[in-house]
C-alpha positions as CSV (number, residue, x, y, z in Angstrom):
1,M,3.3,-14.4,18.2
2,L,0.6,-12.7,16.0
3,P,0.3,-13.7,12.3
4,V,0.3,-10.1,11.5
5,S,4.0,-9.4,12.5
6,S,4.2,-5.4,12.0
7,G,3.1,-3.6,15.1
8,R,1.6,-1.0,12.9
9,E,-0.2,-3.6,11.1
10,N,-1.7,-5.2,14.3
11,Q,-2.7,-1.5,15.1
12,I,-4.4,-0.9,12.0
13,L,-6.2,-4.2,12.2
14,K,-7.5,-3.5,15.5
15,L,-8.7,0.0,14.4
16,I,-10.4,-1.5,11.3
17,T,-12.3,-4.0,13.6
18,D,-13.9,-0.9,15.2
19,E,-15.4,-0.2,11.7
20,L,-13.3,2.9,11.1
21,T,-12.5,3.9,7.5
22,N,-9.1,4.2,6.1
23,R,-9.4,8.0,6.4
24,D,-10.3,7.5,10.1
25,V,-7.3,5.4,10.7
26,S,-4.8,7.7,8.9
27,C,-6.1,10.7,11.1
28,I,-6.0,8.7,14.4
29,L,-2.5,7.4,13.5
30,S,-1.3,10.6,11.7
31,I,-0.1,8.9,8.6
32,N,-1.0,9.1,4.9
33,E,-4.4,7.3,3.8
34,L,-2.2,5.4,1.1
35,T,0.1,4.0,3.9
36,V,-3.1,2.8,5.7
37,E,-4.1,1.0,2.4
38,N,-0.6,-0.4,2.0
39,H,-0.7,-1.8,5.6
40,I,-4.1,-3.2,5.1
41,H,-3.1,-5.0,1.8
42,H,-0.1,-6.6,3.7
43,V,-2.4,-7.7,6.6
44,Y,-4.7,-9.4,3.8
45,S,-1.6,-11.2,2.1
46,K,-0.5,-12.4,5.5
47,L,-3.6,-13.7,6.7
48,G,-4.6,-15.1,3.0
49,I,-7.7,-13.2,2.9
50,P,-9.2,-11.0,0.2
51,N,-11.1,-8.3,2.1
52,R,-11.8,-6.1,5.1
53,A,-14.7,-8.3,6.6
54,Q,-12.6,-11.4,6.6
55,A,-9.8,-9.6,8.1
56,V,-12.1,-8.6,11.1
57,S,-13.5,-12.2,11.3
58,Q,-9.9,-13.6,11.3
59,A,-8.9,-11.1,13.9
60,F,-11.5,-12.3,16.2
61,Q,-10.8,-16.1,15.4
62,L,-7.1,-15.6,15.9
63,R,-7.7,-13.8,19.2
64,I,-5.8,-10.7,17.8
65,I,-8.9,-8.7,18.9
66,M,-11.0,-9.8,22.1
67,L,-14.7,-8.8,22.7
């Protein structure tokens, strides 16, 4: 099981690894940009990290995202 439990959180994590902005993610998923930010903060909390760059790094290390 992935450390980021919500399906939406995993989806957003995968999108931010593609270097998409919060606005881009909100448009793709048809959700509010603030909702994207909330999901990202939940991801940070669950992974114990402070920022987007480390979220991307962790996604690859944990094999949430594959090259």
